[in-house]
N, C-alpha and C positions, 0 to 999 in steps of 0.2 A: 504494500500500500504506500502511495506517495503522499508526502505531507505538503500542504500548501499548493494544491493543484486545483485550478478552476477550469470550468468549461466555458468556452466562448460561444457566441452565436454564429460562428463561422464553421462551415462543414466541407470536408472533402466529399466528393460524390462520384458515382459511376454514371457517365452519360448514357450508357446502354440501358440503364434502369428507368430512364425517363420516357414518357410517351412521345410520339412524333407530332410535329406540326405539319401544315400543308402549304406548299408554295405554289405560286402561279407565276410563270415565266413571262417576261416582257418580250413580245415579238418586235420585229423592226417597225411594223406599222404602228404598234403601241408607242414606241419611242418617238417616232415622227409626230404622232398625234399629240403626245404629251408636250413636245417642244412647241407645236403650234398653239396649244392651249395656254402654255406659259407665256407666249408672246402676246396674248390678248389680256393677260393679267398684269396689273400695274405694279405689283409687289414682287419681291424676290422669289418667294415660293408660293405654289398654289395652295388654296385653302383646303388641305386634306383632312382637317379635323372633322368636318361634316361627313366626308366620305368614310372616315374611320368609324364614326358613330353608326352610320347606315350598315356597314358590313359587319360590325360587332353585333348588332341586333339580329341581322339576318343569319349569321353563323353561330350565334349564342356563345360568343367567347371573344377574347382579345384579338386585335388585328394590328399588323405592322404594315405600313405603306412606305415604299421607297420614294422619297421626294425628288430623286434625281435618277430616273431609270436609264438615262442615256449614258451615264458614266461608266457602268460596267455591266455587260449583258448577262454575265453569270450570276449576278445578284438578282433574286426574285423581285418582281414588281410588287407583289402582295404576299403576305404570309398570314394564315389564319390558324387558330388552334384547332378548330373543327372544320371538316371539308364542306364546301359549298359547290353545287353544280356550276360549271363554268358559265352556263347560260345566265344564271342568276347574278354572278359576279359582273359579267359584261353588261347586263341590263342596268345594274346599279351604277356602273361606270358611265354609261351613256346618259342616264338621268342626271347624275352629278355634273357631268361636263356641260350639258345644256344649261343647268342652273348656274354654273360658274360663269358661262358666257353672258347669261342674262344679268347677273349681278355686275359684271364688268362693263355692261353696256355695249357689248360687241355682238355682231350679227352671227347667227349659227354658221359653223364651218364644218368641213368634213372631219375635223378632229373628234367630234362627239361620236361619229359613226365608226371611226377606226380605233378607238380606244378599247381594244380587246386583248385579253390575256389568253395564254394557252391552258391546256388541261392541268389540273393540280397533280402534284406528286408528293410523296411522303418525304418530309425533311426531318431527319433525326438530329438529336443533340450532338452525336458524333460527327455528322457532316458539318454542322454549324461550327464546331470547335476545331475542325481540321486545321492543322498548323499552317497549311499553305492555301487554305480556302479564302477567297476574297469575300465570302459572305460572313466571315467571323465578326465583322463590325456590328452586325445586328444581334449578336449573341446576348448582349447585355439587356436586351429588351425581350427577346423571344424565350430564352431558356428559363427565366423566372416564371413565365406562364406555365411552362411544362412542369416545373416544380410545384406550382400552385395547383395545377390540375391533378397531379398525383396525390397531393395532400387532401384534396376535396373528396376523394372516393370513400373515405371512412370518417365517422364522427371523431372529433377530438376529445380526449379525456381531460376534463376539467372538473370544476365543482359539479357541473351537470354536463352530460354529453352534448357537444356542440356540433351541429351540422354546419359545415363551412361551404359558403356559396362563392363561386368565382365571378368577379365583376369584369366589365369590359376593359379595365385597366390592369388586369392580372392580379388584383388584390383579393384576398379571402376575407369574407365578412360573416360574422355570426348573425345572419339576417333574421333568423327565426327566434333569436334570444336577445332582444334589446334590453339595455339597462334603463329602468324607468324610475324617476323620483318625482315626488310632488310635495309642495309645501304651500298651504293656503291656495291662492289662485295660480301659483307658478307651477309649471311642469318642465321636466327636462328628460331628454331621451339621448342615449348614446349607444353606439355599436362597437364591438370589438373588431379590430382589423389585424390581419397578418399579411405582411408584404415580403415575399422572398426577393432577394437581389443577387446579382452576380458581381463579385468583387475580386480584386487582385490583392495579394500580399507582397510587400516588397521582397524582391529576391526570388519570387516564384513565377513560373511561366504559366502554370495551370490555374485557372480561376477557381474560386470557392463560392459556395452558397452562403448568403447571410440572411438571417431571419430577423425581421423587425416587427414589433407589435405596437399598436396605438389604439386610441379611442376616437371615433368619428362622432362629433356632436350634431344632432339632428334638430332642425327647427321644429318648434311646437306651435308657432304662430308666424304669420307673414309680416313680421315687423322688425326682423333682424337682417343684417347684410348677408347676402348669399350669392354665390357664383356658380354653384354646381348642385345638381340633384341626382339622387339615386332613384332609378325608375326600374321596376320589375315589368318587363314586357317580353312577349314572345318566348317565355320560358327561361329568361335570363335576366341578369341585373346589369343595367347600363349606367355609367356615370356620365351625365349629359351637362353641357355648358348651358347656363341660363343667364339672363340679364334683366335688370329692373329699370324701367324708364319713368321719369317723373313728367307728368303732363302740366300744361299751363294752368289748369284749374286746381292743381295741387294733389290730384290722386295719382297713385302709382300703378303701373302695369308690368307684370312679369311674364316673360316669354322665353321660349327656347332660343338659344343663340343661332344655331344652325337650322337648316331646312330638312333635317332628317325625318321629322314627323310627317311633313307634307309629301316628301318624296317616297317614303315607305308606304304611303297610301296606294301607290301603284302595285304593291305586292300583297294587297288585301290584308295588311296587318292592322290590328286595332290601334286607334289613335292614342297618343301619350296622354296621361292624366293632365287635367287643366291646372295651370299654375295660378297662385294668388288667392286661392280659396282659403277659408278660415279653418275648416275642419281637418286639420292634420292629425293623423293617428300614428302611434308608435308601431303599428303593425300594418300600415297601409302600403300600397304599391309605390307611393311617391314619398320620398324622404329627402327634403332639401337639407344641404349641409351648411353649417355656420361658416361664413368666410372669415370672421374674426371670432376668436375665442370669447364666449360670453363672460362679462364681469360678474363676480360673486356667483358662480354657477352652482346649481344644485348637484351637478355631477362634474367633478373637476377633471383635469387632464391626466392621462397616464393609465396604462393597463396593469402596471405593476411587475415586479421581478418574478413572482411565482408564475404569472401567466406567460411570461417570456420563456421560462424554462419548460412549461407545459407545451408551448408551441414548438420548441426545439425537439423535445422528445417525440412529438407527433410527426415531425419530419422524419426522424429516424425510424419510426414504425411504419411509415407509408412509402418511403423511398429506399429501396434496398441499397446497401453499400455506403450509406452516409455515415461519416464518423466526425465528431466534433474536433476542432482545433483546441488543444489544451494550452493553458498558460501555467508555467512552473514558477513558483516563487523563488526569486533571487535574493531579495532583501525584504525581510519581514518586519523589521523595526526601523521605520523612518522617523528619526527623533524629531519631535515638534519643537521648534525654536520658541522657548518660553522667555523671551526678553534678554537672554544672555548668550544666544548663539546655538547653532545646530551643528553637531559633530565637530565641536571645537570651541575654544573660548572666544569671547567677544571683546577682549581687552583691546586688541589692535583696532577692531572696528570702531569701538567707542572713541578711541583716541583720534582716529582719522575723521570720524563724523563730527566730533566735538569742535575740531578746528573749523569745519564748514558751518556748523550750526550754533555758534556761540550767540547768546542773547535770545531775544524773543522773536516770534514770527508775527509781524503785523498783518492782520487780515481786515480788509474793508468789507463791512456787512451792509448791503443795500436792501432795505425792506420797505414794503408798503403798509405793513400792519405791525403794531407793537407786539402782538402775540408771537410772531415769527422771530423777532429780535430776542424775546424772552426765552424762547425754546433754545436758540443757539447759545445764549448766555448760560443757561442751566447746564447744557451739555459741556460747555467749556469749563465750568466749575467742577463738574465730575471728573473731567480729564485732569484738571489741576490737582485734584486730590491724590493722584497717583504720581507724585513727583519722582519717586524712586524709579518707576518704570520709564519715565521720560529721561531721567539721568542715564539709565542703563542703555537706552536707545540713542542717547546724545541728541535728542530731538529738541528743537526750539519750542518754547512754550507759546501757544497761540495768544495773541493780544487782539481782541476784537474792537474795531473802530466803527461805530454805527452811524449811518446817515439815512435820512428819509427825505429825499428831495421833493419839491413840489410836483404834483401830478404823478407821483410814483405808481399809484394803483393803475392809472390809465396807461402808463408806459410799460409796466412790468407784467401786469396781470390780464391784459387784453391783447388781441391781435392789433398790431400797430405798423404803420408805414415805415419803411427803412430810413427814409430821409428825415422824417420827423423824429425818429428815435435817435439818429446820429446827432442831430442838433441838440437834443435834450442831454445826450451823453457828454458832448463837448462843453455844455454850459454848467452841468452839475456834477458829473462823476469824474471827469478828467481832473478838475481841481482837487477833488477829494482824494484821489490817488496821490497827487503830488504832496498834499498836506500831511497825509499819514505815512507816506513812503511805503505803502503796501504794494507788494508784488502779487498778491492773491486776493480775490474777492469772492464773497458768497452773496448771490443775488436771489431775491424772492421772485417767483413767478407762479402761474396758476395752471390748473388743468385745462381751463377754458382756452387759454392762450396756446397750450400745447396741442389741443385737439382741432384747432383751426387750420387754415392754410399754412403750409410750412414756411413760405416766404414771408408771412406776417407774424411768425412766432418770434417774439423779442429775444428768446434765448440764443438763437443762432447769430443774430446781428450783434448782440452784446458780447458774445464770445469773441467775435472778430474784432470789435472795437477795443475791448480790453487787451487783446493780444497785441494790437497795433500800438497800444500804450505801454507794452512791456509787462502786462499782468496776466496771470492765469485766472480762470473763473470756474466757479461751481454754482449750482442752482438748487434751490429748495422750494418745494411746492407749498402754497398756502394751504394749511390743513389744521384740523384740531389735533393737538399733541396726543400721542399714545404713550403708554407706560410699559416698557421703556420707549423713548422716542428714537426709533431706529433711523428715521429719515434725517433728523437733525444730526445724529451721530455720524451717519454716512457722509453728509455734506462737509462736516468739519474734518473728518479723517481724510476725505478726498483732497481737501485743501492742503492738509499736511503732506499727503502723498505727492502733491505737485511740487513740493520742495525738493523732491528727488532723493529721498532717503529710504533705503531698504532697512528693515528692522535690525539686522545684524549680519554678521558673516555666516552664510549658509553654505557649507562646503563639505566635501568628502576629505577626510584628513590626509589621505595619501596623495592628493593632487598637489602640485607645486604651489607655493604661496603666490607666485607671480603670474599664475594662469589668468589669461584674459578671456572673457566671455563676450561674444558679439551675437546679438539677436537680430534677425531680419524678419520684420512683420510686414504683411502686405494687405491693404484694404482695396477693394474694387468697387467702383460706383456702377450700379446697374442702370444703364441708359441705352437708348436706341443709338445705333451707329457704333463708332469706335469706342472701346472701353477705355476708361481712364483710371489711374491707380494712385494710391498714396502709400509709399513705402516709409516705414519708420525703423531706423537702424539705431539700436541702443548698444552701449558697451559698458562693462564694469570689470574691475579686477576682483578676484575672489578674496583678496586680503583687505580690501577697504569697503566694498559694497556700495560705492557711490556711482550711480549710473550717469552716463552722458549720452547725448543724441548727436548724430551726424546730420548736419543740414546746412543749407546755404545761409551765410551771414550777409545780409543786405548791405552792411557797411563796407565790406571788402569784396562783395560779389564772388566769394569763394566758399566752397564747402569745407567745413572742418568740424571738429568735435566741440560741442557746446555743453555747458552744464544743463541738467535736465530741465530746469524751469525755463531757462532761456530757449532751449530747444522747443519746448511746448509753445511758447509765444510766437517764435519765428514760424513754426509750422501752421499754427492757427491763423496767423496773419497772412499767410501765403494762400491766395484764393485759387490759383491755377494749379491743377493736378497734373500728373505725368502720363505720358504714353508708355507703352511697353518698352520701347527702345530707350526712353529716358530713364526708366526704372533700372534697366541693365547698366547704363552708364553711372547712375547714382550708386548702385550697389558696388560696382567695380571701383569707384573712387573711395568708398568707405573701406573696402577690403584691401586697398593698395598698401596701406601701412597702418593696420589697426593696433599695432603694438609699438612701443617706443624703441624696442630692441628687436632686430630681425630674428625670426624663428623662435620667439618667445612662445611657450606653450599657449595654444589658442584653441578654443571651442567655438564653433560657429553653429548656432541653432537657427534653422531655416523654417519659417512658417509654411505649412503645406500649400497655402494659396499661391506661393511662388512657383509652383509647378506649371502654372500657365505662362510663366516667363522663362523658366529654366526647365526644359523637359527632362533633364537628368534627375529631377526630384520626383518624377512620376513613379508609380508602382511598376509600370511596364518598362521603365528605364528610358534613357535617352542619351544625347551627346553633350548637352550644355549644362554645366554647373556654374555657380558663382565663381568667378576667377579669384584664385588665392595664390599670392606669391609666397606665403608662409608654408614651408614644407613640414612644419611641426603642428599642423592643425587637424582637428577632427571636424567633419561636417555631419551634422545630425539634423534630420527632418523631424519636426514636431507636428503632430496632427491631433486635433480635438473637434472635428466637425461631425456632421450627422452620419458619415459613412465609417467612422472608426468602429472597431469591434466592441461588442458589449459582453460583459461577464454574465452568463446565464445561470450557472449553478456551481456548487461545491462538489468536485469530483471525488472527494474523500468521504464526506458525510453522506452524500446522495449519489451513489454510483449506479443504481439500477432503477431509479424513479425520480421524477421532478421534486424539487424542494426549494424552500426559500433560502437564498444565498446568504442573507444577512449582510452585515457591514464588514468590509474588507479594506485594509490599507496596506499597501506594499508595492514593491516593484516585481513584476512578473515577466518572464521571457516566453515568447510564443514557441510552440513546438515545431513550427515550420517557418520558412522565411529565413533570411540572413540578417542577423543583428536587429531583430524586431522585439521591442520591449513594451510593456504596458505599465503605466503608473495607475493604480486602482485606488480610489478613495470615495467614500460617500460624501455627499454634500451635507451641510448642517440640516437641511430640510429632510433629506433621506433618513438621517439618524433620529430625527424627532418624531416622524409620523409612525405611529404604532399600528394604524389600521391596515397598512400594506404588508405587515409582517405575517407570513403564513396564510395570506388570504388572496383571493381574487375579488373582483368587483361583485361577483355573484354571492359572496359570503357575507356581505355587509349591506347596510341600508341606512336611511336617514342621514344624520349629520356626518357620518363617516364617509359617505359618498362625496362630500364636499372637499375632502382632503386631496390635494394634488399628489400623485404617485410618481416616483422617479426610479430610474435605473441607477446602478452604481456608476459613478463617474469614471471615465477611462481616457487617458492620454496616451497616444501611440508615440513611441520614441524609436526611430529607425536610424541606425548607424549607416551612413552612406560612404564615408571615407575615413580611414583610420589615420591618426597622428602617430608620432613616435614617442609619446609619453602616455602613461597610464594604460589601463585595459578597457576593453569595450564595456564591461559591466560597471566599471567605475564611472565612465562617462554617462551611462544611462542612470546610474545612482545619483550623480550630480544633478541631472535634469529632474529626477524625481524629487530630490530635496528642494529644488527651486519651486516645484509645484506644491510641495507640502507646506512651505512657509511663504505666506503672502506678505507684501509690503504693508507695514503699519497696522493693518487690521487683522482680526482673527479669521481663520478659515483656510481652506485649501484652494488651489487654482487649477484650471485646466491647462494653462500654459506656464512654462517656467517664468519665474517672477520678473526677470529683466525683459522678457518678451511681452509679458502681461502689461508692463508699464508702457511699452510701445503701442500695444493694442488700445489702451485707454486713450493715448494721445490721438490715435487715428479715429476712434469712435467719437471723440469729442470735437473733431474738426467740423466746422459749420457745413461745408459741402457734403460731407459724409452723412451728417445728421439729417439734412434736408432730403438727400437721396433715400435714406433708410425710411423716412416717413412717406415719401412718394410711392415707394415700391414695396412697402411692408407686407401687403396682403396679396401681391400678385402671385 
């Protein structure tokens, strides 16, 4: 029996054990007709979403459509999970092509008549995954369907036996067993979902199956925002796009986005259920989905750790030859830094930080209500009562300077024009900064201002204006204080964080004192057209723990290392973001001489988002890595996104059946892949919520359904290039220690602390904040 061994949600699998899909080949006439049709359409790609909805309903399963069939003839034009007569497919193509020409305002052409595919043939998972097959690109969409189809043949063992229904998107839903909760006039409905995915692990050429679980929240009334609806029709469940239009008289009308309903009438299928009616039922054939998670929900988010393990065991019981990827414990005791240092004394750190942080930390507090000022004063007094802790950290004691300028409520707590706000700032706040000599400000704002148009949110404009004046900024919402007042505490601690101080020296004892850590973090703005990026490069030495930021100094027009607070203000004052090529040049300049002495021990942590710039960071591998002149450097990729592995079960305590994994903290190594480690830790919320322990949502009711459930937190640490000092496990251990000990505040992080500091800078950038608001629910 192995000690400290966890099961992940990743599985090796045998392709031959999966069912076949069915492919329809593109003829030369089909390719020519597609090109003609594309020429009549004003956008880059044809509107294939409506065609996919039609074919999914006709075939009663998921569908994949090749959006560029002229590129490679050996790639099928269409792939379906279940076979359809070729006459039905071609008729659907003809109707869709005519409708596309109608929408485009073009006259009917021969394209609609020639858009015909050949007879279907069986497409096995082995064919899709063939190493030299050009159709392998669609494997990541089609193979998860095949896995889901195999899992749906038998009920899943849970609190109750669950019949799993396959949707048009390849997701499994417990359609017949919704979770229902009611309180007074309020009702809530949710469905358990299981989504298989195909993923790669660094260093492996063969993909793995990943199992993800979630709750889908269903509308009970037509008064919440929704963009999709689950509809049971023609013996299957389709996920259809819908939209709501507001008319001039104030009433709303909800319709299906695509014309699948009208076009399917030619096949004598029943019409879709009407949208916008009031009588929504938990067991009806129409179940609209919440576009935005409801506030204060009767059923909170998350299916829970036990349900994840049950879903993983169900995969093993329905798909022959599947075996979980195991994670073996490497370091079981990651010491928590309790104000005096982790894995080492903090004397050197205190001495170094004390030189930087002598005296007090002046903070300008801008409020519109006296209550907000009192909340911050109270929290500051509580922090002042722990002088020994502040001394141990060598932190400056915050000194709050309050100001309440004229019309503060109108400028801070309501949507406001940018020019008007800038004039108000120049008149009232800029002089206050000079008088107090504060380089940090805490500003009151309101939820009403935050929920309006992003360009009118005073928070983003004020952050830029304060940055241009050389000051960092934090915000606190107008609210009734809670006990304890976490919001006020977070605002004040974030202001301290912006001074650029890590709590103490967090290091592995065997690493050299002079080791330098450089972290590359990348944020991408979601926008139409060319993507733009914000890279944040941070650096610190293990023996002093003082972070710096690499950025352009406008006074010299040259990039160099700035202190953390100056780096924040320079980045937030810089409104123009970078292209991919500019990111490469910025990273190259930062890594040209990141240490004072050549070939000083160096660890470079790369955020996984950089794989869109440097393809060598991808799991599939590539040619381009960040350029490094230092021959004594480790390159480590850090990943904590939605696709990272999850820990599903304890393989020592629960070897033959699913069970609750509990709380685990440690560094684990994957049983496959080269140099892949996982830092595993529960969030504070995970540890506090009792209702998710040993339960699924079917075991509880009432107020316990309101508890959000989480999975264990996991950070993937992949060693990409080895240096000439330390060992692979010691480098992974250092990354885990950084995650274990967060700057200033209590808790663990998903990214190493120096990279987390860079992430906070990027997330606070005004352009990033506005973009996140604009595209939050797309």
